[in-house]
C-alpha positions in Angstrom: -11.4 -58.7 -24.3 -11.0 -58.3 -28.1 -7.8 -59.6 -29.7 -6.2 -58.2 -33.0 -3.0 -58.7 -34.7 -0.4 -55.9 -35.1 -1.2 -55.1 -38.7 -5.0 -54.6 -37.8 -4.0 -52.6 -34.8 -1.9 -50.1 -37.0 -4.7 -50.0 -39.6 -7.5 -49.4 -37.1 -5.8 -47.6 -34.2 -8.3 -44.8 -34.0 -11.3 -47.2 -33.9 -9.5 -49.3 -31.1 -8.9 -46.2 -29.1 -12.5 -45.4 -29.2 -13.4 -48.8 -28.0 -10.8 -48.5 -25.2 -12.3 -45.1 -24.3 -15.6 -46.8 -23.7 -13.9 -49.3 -21.3 -13.0 -52.2 -23.5 -9.6 -53.8 -23.3 -7.7 -54.7 -26.5 -5.0 -57.4 -26.8 -2.5 -57.0 -29.6 -0.8 -60.1 -30.8 1.9 -60.9 -33.2 1.8 -64.3 -34.9 -0.8 -65.4 -32.3 1.2 -64.5 -29.2 0.0 -61.7 -27.2 2.5 -58.7 -26.9 0.5 -55.8 -25.6 -2.7 -54.8 -24.0 -4.5 -51.4 -24.6 -6.5 -50.4 -21.6 -8.1 -47.2 -20.5 -5.9 -44.7 -18.8 -7.0 -43.8 -15.4 -5.6 -40.1 -14.7 -7.1 -40.2 -11.1 -5.3 -42.8 -8.9 -7.5 -44.1 -6.0 -7.3 -42.3 -2.8 -4.9 -44.1 -0.3 -6.2 -44.3 3.2 -3.7 -44.3 6.2 -3.9 -47.3 8.5 -5.4 -49.7 6.1 -3.3 -52.6 7.6 -3.8 -51.5 11.2 -5.3 -54.8 12.0 -2.8 -56.9 10.0 0.5 -55.6 11.1 1.7 -55.6 14.8 4.9 -53.9 16.0 6.3 -55.3 19.3 6.6 -52.9 22.2 10.4 -53.5 22.4 10.8 -53.0 18.6 13.6 -50.3 19.2 15.1 -52.0 22.2 18.8 -52.8 22.1 20.0 -56.3 21.0 21.5 -58.6 23.5 25.2 -58.5 23.7 25.7 -62.1 22.5 23.6 -61.4 19.4 25.4 -58.0 18.7 28.7 -60.0 18.9 27.6 -62.1 16.0 27.4 -59.1 13.8 31.1 -58.4 14.7 32.4 -61.9 13.9 
């Protein structure tokens, strides 16, 4: 990743944007400390597929069953 200071970024913004369009990332720093990162914009988010965590998440058969009376009493206390 290329790193430039703020002054260089302002002076050469068009050139830096061309590099970003070609897939390169540019780190902008002030006083040697990173403050921003120029990355290509991805207008097309990836498609989400339903059921991706089907094998990871398990919902108990009694998920929507009523809570026991003694536990419900704790909520009223």
